[in-house]
NUMI-865793 format. One record per residue: y, x, z of N, C-alpha, C, O in turn; residue in one letter. Coordinates in pm, whole numbers, plus 50000, padded with zeros to 5 digits. Atoms other than C-alpha are relative to their C-alpha. Layout:
<lumlos>
((Y X Z) (Y X Z) (Y X Z) (Y X Z) A);
...
</lumlos>
This chain:
<lumlos>
((50109 50091 50035) (89047 44189 23929) (50056 49868 49947) (50155 49817 50000) M);
((49955 50130 50052) (89086 43872 23720) (49988 49891 50105) (49893 49889 50183) P);
((49998 50110 49905) (89172 43564 23923) (49992 49866 49926) (50026 49856 49809) K);
((49995 50136 50050) (89121 43192 23871) (50127 49937 50055) (50144 49925 50177) K);
((49868 50046 49960) (89469 43042 23876) (50029 49861 49946) (50011 49835 49827) I);
((49953 50132 50041) (89588 42681 23869) (50152 50005 49990) (50220 50052 50082) I);
((49855 50010 50015) (89939 42628 23734) (50036 49853 49984) (50004 49791 49883) I);
((49956 50138 50009) (90086 42287 23810) (50127 49993 49914) (50201 50091 49903) T);
((49880 50013 50082) (90357 42152 23582) (49993 50077 49870) (50096 50118 49817) G);
((50017 49921 50122) (90214 42327 23279) (50062 49938 49877) (50085 50007 49778) G);
((49940 50066 50115) (90363 42068 23045) (50152 50012 49998) (50218 49970 49903) S);
((49855 49983 49992) (90716 42154 23158) (50049 50115 49914) (49971 50183 49848) G);
((49939 49898 50086) (90958 42391 22988) (49948 50140 50030) (49911 50213 49938) R);
((50047 49866 49966) (90856 42703 23179) (49849 50011 49984) (49797 50116 49947) F);
((50145 50000 50018) (90490 42605 23174) (49961 50030 49857) (49864 50100 49832) G);
((50027 49975 50141) (90500 42606 22795) (50021 50146 49964) (49951 50201 49879) Q);
((49976 49857 50023) (90642 42958 22800) (49885 50082 50056) (49838 50177 49993) V);
((50109 49926 49937) (90371 43077 23039) (49873 49996 49916) (49798 50094 49912) L);
((50122 50014 50081) (90098 42949 22808) (49994 50102 49886) (49886 50128 49832) K);
((49996 49902 50109) (90209 43204 22548) (49976 50142 50049) (49960 50234 49969) K);
((50018 49867 49943) (90164 43497 22786) (49852 50036 50004) (49769 49958 50051) I);
((50138 49953 49994) (89844 43697 22746) (49974 50062 50136) (50052 50146 50182) Q);
((50033 49949 49867) (89679 43769 23079) (49849 50012 50014) (49773 49941 49948) T);
((50144 49981 49975) (89343 43889 23205) (49944 49889 50088) (49823 49875 50101) K);
((50043 50101 49906) (89333 43598 23448) (49951 49873 49930) (49988 49846 49816) H);
((50050 50127 50050) (89153 43267 23398) (50094 49891 50051) (50089 49854 50168) N);
((49893 50089 49958) (89440 43017 23403) (49972 49856 49956) (49936 49830 49841) V);
((50021 50143 50026) (89408 42637 23427) (50135 49929 50004) (50216 49953 50093) F);
((49876 50078 50006) (89690 42400 23327) (49964 49851 50005) (49961 49785 49901) Y);
((50041 50141 49992) (89586 42056 23458) (50114 49905 49964) (50230 49932 49993) P);
((49899 50104 50021) (89765 41744 23338) (50009 49913 50126) (49937 49936 50223) N);
((49974 50081 49880) (89887 41478 23581) (49880 49917 50042) (49864 49885 50160) K);
((50119 50077 49966) (89563 41281 23559) (49895 50089 50068) (49823 50044 50156) K);
((50098 49907 49942) (89354 41587 23642) (50041 50047 50139) (49957 50064 50227) E);
((49948 49956 49870) (89577 41698 23930) (50132 49928 50026) (50234 49959 49965) L);
((49882 50079 49962) (89821 41452 24085) (50054 50055 50131) (49989 50041 50235) N);
((49948 49935 49880) (90044 41634 24333) (50034 49900 50111) (50051 49939 50226) I);
((49972 50101 49898) (90114 41304 24512) (49871 49946 50063) (49876 49861 50152) L);
((50132 50042 49949) (89741 41258 24580) (49927 50123 50052) (49875 50203 49973) D);
((50060 49882 49937) (89602 41514 24826) (49855 50020 49954) (49814 50132 49926) F);
((50140 49989 50041) (89240 41435 24732) (49988 50050 49856) (49896 50125 49824) K);
((50000 49955 50139) (89321 41490 24365) (50018 50151 49993) (49954 50219 49913) S);
((49977 49856 49997) (89451 41837 24445) (49875 50074 50047) (49833 50172 49986) V);
((50122 49938 49944) (89145 41924 24655) (49887 49997 49897) (49817 50096 49879) I);
((50109 50014 50098) (88906 41794 24389) (50015 50099 49885) (49917 50155 49838) N);
((49981 49907 50111) (89064 42007 24118) (49979 50145 50044) (49929 50227 49967) Y);
((50027 49865 49947) (89054 42317 24337) (49849 50023 50007) (49800 50129 49969) I);
((50145 49988 49990) (88686 42252 24403) (49936 50015 49862) (49840 50090 49844) N);
((50055 49998 50137) (88621 42197 24032) (50019 50136 49935) (49928 50186 49869) K);
((49967 49874 50067) (88787 42518 23919) (49966 50124 50082) (49958 50235 50030) T);
((50022 49889 49907) (88711 42732 24225) (50115 50101 49994) (50094 50223 49997) K);
((49881 49916 50014) (89066 42863 24195) (50028 50081 50126) (49994 50040 50237) A);
((49961 49912 49889) (89195 43146 24413) (50150 49999 50024) (50197 50044 50129) Q);
((49854 50002 49992) (89567 43092 24346) (50052 49871 49936) (50001 49827 49833) I);
((49924 50108 50065) (89796 42797 24277) (50143 50047 49982) (50208 50090 50077) I);
((49859 49976 50028) (90129 42860 24107) (50062 49862 49979) (50031 49792 49882) I);
((49949 50138 49998) (90329 42545 24180) (50134 49989 49930) (50238 50028 49984) H);
((49879 50024 50079) (90581 42456 23909) (50037 49853 49995) (50154 49819 49974) L);
((49979 50143 50020) (90541 42078 23903) (50108 49946 50094) (50119 49988 50209) A);
((49896 50062 49919) (90832 41871 24025) (50106 49939 49911) (50089 49929 49790) G);
((49889 50063 50070) (91159 41707 23929) (50117 50096 49995) (50161 50146 50099) L);
((49886 49908 50010) (91442 41921 23794) (50118 49931 49932) (50205 49877 50000) S);
((49886 50057 50070) (91679 41797 23524) (49971 49859 49951) (49855 49822 49929) R);
((49860 49965 49975) (91897 41610 23484) (50031 50006 50150) (49970 49933 50229) P);
((49966 49982 49860) (92055 41719 23814) (50039 49867 50066) (50011 49845 50184) M);
((49948 50125 49945) (92211 41376 23858) (49889 49909 50052) (49912 49825 50139) K);
((50110 50087 49958) (91870 41215 23900) (49968 50017 50149) (49918 49926 50214) I);
((50026 49974 49858) (91842 41376 24243) (50102 49930 50090) (50078 49913 50210) H);
((49900 50078 49929) (92156 41189 24347) (49970 49851 49986) (49985 49774 50081) E);
((50021 50142 50028) (92062 40858 24186) (49865 49948 50045) (49852 49831 50081) D);
((50136 50044 49964) (91690 40849 24267) (49941 50096 50104) (49850 50173 50074) E);
((50042 49904 49899) (91642 41034 24593) (49853 49982 50039) (49787 50078 50079) I);
((50141 50023 49968) (91302 40871 24653) (49909 50079 49906) (49813 50142 49949) T);
((50079 49925 50100) (91165 41020 24332) (50011 50149 50025) (49912 50222 50014) K);
((49979 49858 49972) (91317 41358 24420) (49920 50044 50122) (49858 50150 50122) S);
((50074 49969 49877) (91167 41350 24769) (49850 50002 49973) (49779 50093 50016) I);
((50144 50010 50027) (90825 41240 24644) (49950 50123 49924) (49854 50187 49966) D);
((50052 49895 50088) (90788 41500 24369) (50026 50141 50053) (49939 50228 50042) L);
((49965 49863 49961) (90966 41802 24517) (49968 50035 50145) (49947 50152 50177) N);
((50027 49971 49859) (90903 41766 24889) (49858 49959 50038) (49779 50041 50084) I);
((50134 50047 49963) (90595 41550 24944) (49893 50062 49910) (49787 50101 49957) I);
((50097 49938 50092) (90420 41681 24632) (49972 50144 50036) (49857 50188 50034) G);
((50018 49860 49960) (90480 42040 24740) (49925 50011 50131) (49845 50102 50150) T);
((50071 50000 49872) (90360 41959 25091) (49850 49977 49979) (49767 50039 50046) S);
((50142 50023 50030) (90034 41824 24947) (49935 50126 49944) (49822 50160 49980) N);
((50052 49875 50056) (89988 42144 24746) (49981 50102 50111) (49879 50172 50115) I);
((50009 49905 49889) (90057 42352 25058) (49882 49969 50090) (49806 50058 50128) T);
((50112 50040 49912) (89811 42154 25272) (49866 50029 49934) (49771 50071 50000) K);
((50125 49974 50071) (89545 42187 25003) (49968 50150 49998) (49854 50190 50016) A);
((50020 49854 50000) (89595 42564 24978) (49956 50047 50137) (49868 50133 50149) C);
((50037 49962 49863) (89574 42593 25357) (49856 49958 50030) (49781 50033 50092) A);
((50135 50050 49975) (89257 42383 25368) (49895 50085 49929) (49787 50110 49984) K);
((50095 49923 50080) (89088 42589 25095) (50022 50151 50015) (49948 50231 49957) K);
((49969 49858 49974) (89243 42920 25213) (50022 50077 49870) (49961 50181 49847) N);
((49968 49932 50125) (89386 43012 24873) (50151 50028 49994) (50229 49965 50065) I);
((49862 49955 50014) (89713 43177 24770) (50087 49893 49933) (50044 49826 49839) K);
((49904 50093 50059) (90019 42962 24695) (50126 50076 49958) (50184 50150 50037) L);
((49874 49944 50051) (90312 43073 24478) (50088 49882 49959) (50051 49802 49874) I);
((49911 50115 50018) (90606 42832 24481) (50129 50042 49932) (50194 50138 49974) Y);
((49875 49973 50071) (90898 42828 24238) (50112 49918 50062) (50112 49795 50056) F);
((49881 50063 49944) (91226 42754 24414) (50120 50038 49914) (50103 50074 49798) S);
((49879 49979 50078) (91587 42807 24305) (50105 50078 50077) (50108 50075 50200) T);
((49890 49929 49936) (91888 43027 24373) (50104 49904 50059) (50190 49945 50137) N);
((49905 50099 49950) (92078 42705 24445) (49979 49966 50148) (50058 49891 50206) Y);
((50018 50024 49856) (91933 42700 24798) (50100 50082 50082) (50122 50053 50200) V);
((49897 49921 49933) (92199 42962 24885) (50134 49925 49993) (50150 49837 49909) Y);
((49872 50072 49995) (92557 42849 24970) (50081 50004 49872) (50157 49911 49845) P);
((49932 49995 50128) (92692 42965 24634) (50148 50029 50006) (50222 49988 49917) G);
((49857 49971 49986) (93028 43094 24757) (50033 50147 49975) (50123 50179 49897) K);
((49967 49857 50012) (93021 43474 24785) (49905 50076 49909) (49942 50183 49859) K);
((50096 49933 50086) (92710 43566 24584) (49930 50118 50064) (49951 50148 50182) G);
((50079 49884 49955) (92477 43866 24615) (49913 49965 50120) (49900 50045 50213) N);
((50081 50046 49886) (92250 43668 24847) (49866 50072 50003) (49797 50084 49902) Y);
((50130 49939 49978) (91950 43848 24991) (49900 49892 50041) (49938 49780 50077) K);
((50104 50095 49961) (91618 43680 25065) (50016 49954 50145) (49973 49845 50181) E);
((49980 50032 49859) (91716 43686 25433) (50133 49930 50028) (50162 49897 50143) S);
((49869 50063 49981) (92061 43530 25377) (49985 49855 50047) (49884 49791 50017) S);
((50004 50141 49958) (92141 43192 25538) (49995 49908 49878) (50049 49941 49772) P);
((50016 50096 50109) (92057 42891 25324) (50085 49876 50026) (50096 49829 50139) L);
((49925 50125 49992) (92277 42592 25253) (50013 49943 49859) (50108 49975 49788) F);
((50003 50052 50137) (92191 42398 24936) (50129 49931 49958) (50200 49870 50038) P);
((49874 50051 50052) (92475 42290 24712) (49988 49861 49938) (50090 49798 49909) V);
((50019 50133 50057) (92322 41970 24573) (49863 49946 50042) (49784 50016 50103) N);
((50125 50063 49959) (92034 41728 24621) (49878 50066 49937) (49771 50072 49998) N);
((50112 49928 50062) (91815 41915 24373) (49960 50119 50087) (49842 50140 50115) Y);
((50029 49883 49918) (91846 42229 24585) (49945 49961 50137) (49858 50029 50191) A);
((50055 50049 49872) (91785 42031 24905) (49852 49965 49982) (49770 49994 50069) W);
((50140 50037 50022) (91463 41896 24753) (49912 50123 49984) (49797 50124 50030) S);
((50077 49876 50015) (91351 42247 24659) (49987 50072 50134) (49883 50131 50163) K);
((50009 49940 49867) (91434 42373 25008) (49904 49922 50088) (49834 49979 50172) L);
((50098 50082 49930) (91236 42081 25146) (49858 50044 49967) (49771 50048 50055) G);
((50129 49946 50039) (90941 42211 24947) (49975 50135 50064) (49865 50164 50110) G);
((50012 49867 49937) (91008 42562 25076) (49958 49989 50146) (49881 50072 50194) E);
((50028 50013 49857) (90988 42437 25434) (49851 49993 50027) (49802 50055 50122) A);
((50145 50008 49980) (90621 42347 25399) (49932 50131 49962) (49840 50175 50030) S);
((50061 49874 50046) (90538 42665 25206) (50021 50111 50102) (49933 50195 50124) V);
((49972 49897 49900) (90705 42880 25472) (49903 49994 50118) (49877 50096 50182) Q);
((50094 50016 49888) (90460 42741 25729) (49863 50059 49968) (49785 50085 50060) M);
((50130 49947 50042) (90165 42876 25527) (50018 50148 49965) (50088 50182 49870) Y);
((49975 49856 50011) (90146 43253 25556) (49945 50063 49872) (49998 50164 49826) K);
((50056 49946 50124) (89932 43311 25246) (50075 49943 49880) (50018 49874 49795) N);
((49915 50062 50103) (90221 43221 25019) (50110 50095 49954) (50142 50194 50020) S);
((49887 49927 50056) (90501 43355 24803) (50099 49899 49944) (50063 49813 49864) L);
((49893 50086 50051) (90832 43179 24740) (50087 50083 49906) (50138 50188 49944) I);
((49916 49933 50099) (91019 43280 24426) (50127 49917 49980) (50121 49804 49931) L);
((49871 50067 50023) (91388 43188 24422) (50054 50051 49867) (50098 50165 49855) R);
((49982 49957 50139) (91455 43194 24051) (50129 49945 49940) (50167 49831 49963) V);
((49884 50041 50078) (91766 43185 23835) (49966 50025 49853) (49986 50134 49802) S);
((50043 49980 50138) (91637 43126 23484) (50048 49886 49911) (50085 49779 49960) M);
((49958 50100 50097) (91726 42936 23169) (49922 50017 49870) (49856 50119 49849) T);
((50070 49994 50128) (91585 42858 22826) (50072 50090 49901) (50192 50115 49912) E);
((49944 49924 50111) (91637 43073 22520) (49956 49933 49870) (49836 49923 49843) K);
((49855 49986 49984) (91835 42974 22324) (50056 49908 50107) (49992 49810 50146) P);
((49929 50079 49900) (92081 42836 22579) (50017 49858 49947) (50058 49839 49832) F);
((50008 50138 50050) (92060 42456 22560) (50135 49932 49983) (50145 49828 49917) V);
((49869 50064 50006) (92432 42381 22596) (50090 50066 49894) (50067 50180 49855) H);
((49907 49949 50100) (92716 42424 22346) (50117 50075 50063) (50194 50141 49993) K);
((49893 49932 49929) (92954 42558 22612) (49945 50058 50130) (49844 50011 50182) A);
((50045 49933 49878) (92922 42786 22915) (50121 50031 50088) (50229 50061 50039) A);
((49890 49976 49906) (93131 42835 23227) (50038 50148 50004) (49953 50236 50013) F);
((49948 49863 49997) (93351 43143 23226) (50050 50039 50139) (50100 50150 50158) A);
((49960 49969 49863) (93428 43121 23599) (49889 49973 50101) (49914 49962 50221) N);
((50117 50023 49913) (93076 43059 23737) (49904 50117 49984) (49860 50148 49874) V);
((50090 49884 50002) (92859 43357 23831) (49859 49963 50048) (49843 49881 50139) K);
((50137 50007 49950) (92482 43373 23866) (49920 50117 49945) (49976 50214 49894) N);
((50091 49892 50043) (92180 43587 23778) (49909 49953 49888) (49792 49991 49885) N);
((50089 50055 50102) (92049 43405 23473) (49912 50107 49936) (49956 50219 49906) F);
((50097 49920 50072) (91739 43553 23317) (49920 49900 49916) (49897 49788 49961) I);
((50071 50095 50086) (91547 43397 23029) (49858 49976 50051) (49798 50062 50116) Y);
((50133 50039 49954) (91220 43217 23097) (49893 50099 49956) (49799 50127 50031) Q);
((50099 49905 50050) (91027 43464 22883) (49994 50126 50087) (49887 50184 50105) E);
((49996 49882 49915) (91140 43749 23109) (49935 49971 50136) (49866 50056 50193) E);
((50065 50040 49874) (91034 43560 23422) (49849 49995 49982) (49773 50038 50069) V);
((50144 50009 50028) (90696 43492 23263) (49936 50138 49997) (49823 50155 50043) A);
((50055 49864 50008) (90648 43865 23199) (49992 50066 50137) (49916 50161 50157) S);
((49999 49945 49864) (90720 43936 23567) (49895 49933 50089) (49834 49999 50173) I);
((50075 50082 49907) (90520 43658 23732) (49863 50056 50038) (49831 50067 50156) L);
((50137 49959 49970) (90165 43790 23701) (49992 50138 50066) (49885 50181 50108) F);
((49994 49873 49927) (90277 44124 23849) (50024 49979 50150) (50020 50074 50228) K);
((49964 50028 49861) (90362 43951 24177) (49893 49917 50073) (49918 49867 50182) L);
((50101 50089 49946) (90038 43765 24245) (49955 50037 50142) (49918 49949 50220) L);
((50049 49957 49869) (89947 43974 24552) (50111 50009 50104) (50086 50049 50218) D);
((49887 49989 49907) (90294 43958 24712) (50012 49873 50086) (49965 49766 50048) K);
((49978 50113 49910) (90392 43733 25002) (50145 50000 50048) (50217 50098 50032) K);
((49864 50010 49949) (90713 43613 25160) (50092 49931 49900) (50057 49829 49842) G);
((49898 50056 50090) (91026 43546 24952) (50053 50111 49909) (50082 50221 49956) V);
((49944 49903 50095) (91148 43724 24638) (50101 49928 49910) (50070 49824 49853) I);
((49901 50049 50097) (91467 43660 24440) (49965 50053 49862) (49934 50171 49845) N);
((50025 49957 50138) (91413 43668 24064) (50119 49960 49913) (50154 49842 49904) I);
((49887 50025 50089) (91704 43701 23824) (50036 50128 49928) (49965 50228 49935) G);
((49953 49884 50075) (91897 43941 23608) (50131 50052 50055) (50156 50047 50175) G);
((49870 49942 49964) (92239 44100 23612) (50096 49890 50045) (50100 49782 49985) K);
((49899 50094 49956) (92514 43923 23806) (50117 50000 49901) (50177 50105 49874) T);
((49891 50010 50097) (92771 43795 23557) (50038 49853 49982) (49967 49763 50026) Q);
((49961 50137 50032) (92961 43490 23441) (49904 49942 49896) (49856 50014 49808) Y);
((50095 50064 50091) (92743 43240 23257) (50043 50019 49854) (49959 50044 49767) I);
((49949 49983 50137) (92964 43262 22947) (49966 50139 49945) (49924 50152 49830) Y);
((50029 49863 50046) (92918 43641 22930) (49851 50018 49974) (49812 50088 49880) D);
((50145 49993 50020) (92541 43603 22966) (49961 49937 49866) (49886 49996 49789) F);
((50039 50073 50120) (92515 43348 22687) (50057 50063 49873) (49989 50066 49770) V);
((49931 49949 50118) (92763 43513 22449) (49926 50117 49934) (49941 50139 49814) K);
((50074 49887 50056) (92538 43817 22404) (49899 49956 49894) (49865 50032 49803) K);
((50097 50052 50096) (92293 43597 22214) (50055 49887 49914) (49992 49846 49816) D);
((49941 50111 50074) (92524 43321 22092) (50151 50021 49990) (50226 49984 50081) N);
((49858 49968 50018) (92859 43434 21956) (50087 49875 49985) (50209 49883 49999) K);
((49924 50123 50023) (92960 43072 21890) (50014 49915 50127) (50074 49807 50122) K);
((49993 50080 49878) (92928 42954 22250) (50146 49977 50041) (50229 50068 50034) I);
((49865 50035 49959) (93238 42775 22374) (50021 50034 50148) (49929 50026 50229) K);
((49965 49962 49863) (93417 42885 22691) (50063 49881 50071) (50160 49822 50023) K);
((49942 50106 49918) (93483 42626 22961) (50011 50049 50143) (49953 50151 50180) I);
((49979 49960 49861) (93592 42641 23325) (49965 49885 50094) (49996 49769 50067) Y);
((50034 50099 49899) (93458 42462 23629) (50119 49986 50095) (50156 50081 50164) L);
((49881 50022 49917) (93754 42308 23811) (49964 49958 50142) (50024 50006 50238) K);
((50040 50048 49868) (93580 42129 24097) (49849 50007 50013) (49779 49920 49961) N);
((50146 49983 49988) (93231 42255 24190) (49929 49877 50056) (49814 49851 50021) P);
((50064 50116 49938) (93163 41939 24394) (49970 49891 49898) (49879 49811 49916) K);
((50020 50103 50101) (93190 41724 24083) (49864 50011 49933) (49800 49909 49906) D);
((50127 49978 50070) (92882 41878 23920) (49891 50054 50091) (49776 50066 50050) L);
((50098 49941 49910) (92711 42024 24225) (49961 50139 49957) (49850 50184 49985) G);
((50026 49864 50048) (92737 42369 24066) (50083 50098 50082) (50206 50083 50087) V);
((49925 49902 49921) (92834 42663 24292) (50072 50101 49911) (50028 50128 49799) P);
((49924 49902 50078) (93091 42917 24173) (49932 50136 49995) (49951 50211 49900) L);
((50067 49869 50001) (92877 43216 24270) (49868 49991 50077) (49864 50011 50198) N);
((50134 50009 49939) (92505 43168 24336) (49917 50124 49968) (49794 50120 49974) S);
((50072 49878 50036) (92417 43524 24235) (49921 50054 50119) (49960 50038 50235) S);
((50090 49948 49897) (92137 43695 24426) (49986 50151 49987) (50001 50208 49879) M);
((50041 49860 50004) (92052 44049 24520) (49855 50005 49951) (49769 49934 50002) S);
((50137 49986 50051) (91744 44151 24320) (49945 50140 50030) (49855 50188 49961) I);
((50044 49865 49965) (91699 44489 24487) (49853 50001 50042) (49780 50095 50010) S);
((50141 50008 49958) (91367 44379 24642) (49909 49990 49878) (49807 50059 49870) K);
((50079 50015 50123) (91233 44269 24303) (49997 50130 49921) (49891 50170 49872) L);
((49992 49875 50076) (91353 44589 24136) (49907 50106 50058) (49840 50178 49983) T);
((50087 49902 49935) (91169 44804 24390) (49853 49969 49975) (49773 50059 49950) K);
((50139 50039 50023) (90848 44606 24348) (49956 50031 49857) (49844 50077 49835) L);
((50036 49981 50140) (90856 44631 23970) (49993 50145 49959) (49932 50179 49858) L);
((50008 49857 50029) (90904 45007 23978) (49856 50049 50005) (49820 50142 49934) K);
((50141 49960 49990) (90539 45032 24076) (49924 49972 49870) (49817 50029 49847) N);
((50064 50034 50128) (90455 44884 23734) (50073 50063 49882) (50043 50035 49766) Y);
((49917 49940 50105) (90709 45095 23543) (50063 49892 49913) (50074 49905 49791) N);
((49943 50115 50070) (90868 44763 23453) (50147 49987 50037) (50182 49992 50155) F);
((49858 50015 49976) (91242 44718 23415) (50048 49865 49945) (50006 49822 49837) K);
((49943 50125 50047) (91434 44393 23388) (50097 50031 49887) (50181 50121 49899) I);
((49915 49979 50115) (91606 44372 23052) (50134 49931 50021) (50143 49809 50014) N);
((49867 50055 49980) (91978 44327 23118) (50072 49974 49869) (50183 49920 49870) F);
((49946 50028 50132) (92045 44309 22744) (50145 50045 49988) (50235 49963 49965) R);
((49864 49948 50011) (92350 44534 22737) (50050 49983 49857) (49974 49979 49760) K);
((49940 50014 50133) (92595 44495 22451) (49980 50128 49920) (50024 50137 49805) K);
</lumlos>
């Protein structure tokens, strides 16, 4: 059945990708004046106005990563307090909440992290996202998506050849998202585990190869790859396969 869905952060990079996806659902993309995540009443009023049944929470502070070190108040406000307001509003109105988190909440040392693996964020951005997760975890009618995604084309001129993750393009995540609306708990979303350079090179033969010497300098883990076995099993029900883009 079609649902009424609010998507916060619709003006962001991934929000713009989602707007291009055709769906049977009635989707609302409020701007910051219509729905201010730092104002609980604003959130409630917009839910009442739209009679939404689901909120997909994308809004928050992401890049540049350094901003989470330099302006921790802004990071806390937008990613922790803002998410808490969204969670409280969903609980008050008894509607579904889907929260976008990050694979960086895992320790980033050995890789292949499962949804049940211990968490230990590698930088302030990841701590802020885990702070948001903490409130969402308290609300049972929720789904946390730990996502490893990037823009297409890759925004940088060079890619690390010694850093592993599960990068998947935003368009692929968008094609998966609306298939998970009825799920709860935590789901890892990503693609094939590989070095970032190998991922990018398949679509950009001119990408330069660089190496991360000290992960602490950039707050980037050497291996934040996740197990996506849970996601793969869920998508089998839709005859949907993640495109690993083999050579």
